[in-house]
C-alpha positions as CSV (number, residue, x, y, z in Angstrom):
1,M,17.6,-21.9,0.0
2,N,15.6,-25.3,-0.9
3,P,12.3,-25.1,-2.0
4,N,11.0,-28.3,-1.1
5,H,12.7,-27.8,2.8
6,E,10.4,-26.4,5.5
7,P,13.2,-24.3,7.2
8,N,12.5,-25.1,10.9
9,W,11.4,-21.9,12.0
10,K,11.7,-22.6,16.3
11,A,15.6,-23.6,16.1
12,I,15.9,-20.6,13.9
13,A,13.7,-18.7,16.4
14,A,15.9,-19.8,19.2
15,M,19.3,-18.8,17.8
16,P,20.6,-15.8,19.5
17,E,21.5,-14.2,16.3
18,F,17.7,-13.6,15.8
19,Q,16.9,-13.1,18.5
20,E,19.8,-10.2,18.5
21,L,18.1,-9.0,15.2
22,L,14.3,-8.5,16.9
23,R,15.9,-6.9,19.5
24,A,17.5,-4.0,16.6
25,K,13.9,-4.4,15.0
26,R,12.3,-2.7,18.4
27,R,15.3,-0.4,19.0
28,F,14.3,1.2,16.0
29,V,10.5,0.8,15.0
30,I,9.2,1.4,18.3
31,P,11.5,5.4,19.2
32,C,11.1,5.7,15.3
33,C,6.9,5.2,15.9
34,I,6.7,7.6,19.0
35,F,8.4,9.7,17.5
36,F,6.4,10.1,14.5
37,T,2.7,10.4,16.4
38,C,4.1,13.0,18.5
39,Y,5.5,14.7,15.4
40,Y,2.0,14.0,13.9
41,L,0.0,15.2,17.0
42,S,2.1,18.3,17.9
43,L,0.9,20.6,15.1
44,L,-3.0,19.4,16.3
45,I,-2.2,20.5,19.7
46,L,-0.4,23.5,18.5
47,V,-3.0,24.9,16.4
48,G,-5.9,23.8,18.9
49,W,-4.7,24.7,22.1
50,F,-1.4,28.0,21.0
51,A,-3.4,29.1,18.0
52,D,-2.1,32.7,18.5
53,L,1.7,31.0,18.9
54,V,1.4,29.9,15.1
55,K,-1.0,31.4,13.5
56,K,1.6,34.7,13.4
57,P,3.0,35.3,9.5
58,V,6.2,34.2,9.0
59,L,7.4,34.2,5.3
60,G,4.7,37.7,4.0
61,L,0.9,35.6,4.0
62,V,3.0,32.0,5.2
63,N,1.6,31.2,8.4
64,G,3.8,28.9,11.4
65,A,0.6,26.4,11.0
66,Y,1.3,26.1,7.1
67,L,5.3,25.7,7.6
68,F,4.9,23.4,10.1
69,A,2.2,21.1,8.1
70,L,4.6,21.5,5.4
71,S,7.9,19.8,7.5
72,Q,5.4,16.9,8.1
73,F,6.3,16.0,4.9
74,F,9.6,16.7,4.9
75,M,10.3,14.5,8.1
76,T,8.2,11.8,6.7
77,W,10.3,11.8,3.3
78,I,13.5,11.7,5.8
79,M,11.9,9.1,8.3
80,A,11.3,6.6,4.9
81,Y,14.5,7.0,3.5
82,V,16.1,6.4,7.1
83,Y,14.3,3.1,7.7
84,T,14.8,1.6,4.2
85,A,18.8,2.2,4.8
86,K,17.9,0.1,7.9
87,A,15.8,-2.6,6.7
88,A,18.7,-2.9,4.4
89,K,20.5,-3.7,7.6
90,F,17.9,-6.2,8.9
91,D,17.5,-7.6,5.9
92,T,20.7,-8.7,5.4
93,Q,21.1,-10.3,9.0
94,A,18.3,-12.3,7.8
95,A,19.6,-13.4,5.3
96,A,23.1,-14.1,7.2
97,I,20.9,-16.1,9.7
98,L,18.9,-18.2,7.4
99,T,22.4,-19.3,5.4
100,K,23.0,-19.9,9.1
101,A,20.6,-21.9,9.9
102,G,21.4,-23.9,6.7
103,H,18.8,-22.6,4.2
């Protein structure tokens, strides 16, 4: 990419490949955000309205609420790993689009 030459962003935005990249990102990011929000809020809902269910001991003194809260850490790490792998593919597609646009 030539640092003295500004890419024609309007032409790039009009490219079918760029539009497909945006659609692919939306198909991935929006469901992930919805899943994360629902998963996070479900602990609050369970503790608030179904306290009897989650306060039952599961492993000794550890109850369902503690296990669910701990699972949120693992879920977050897994989602971060999956996003990192997917973002690398998005970056490769973006680089190909810039190369095709002559930058």
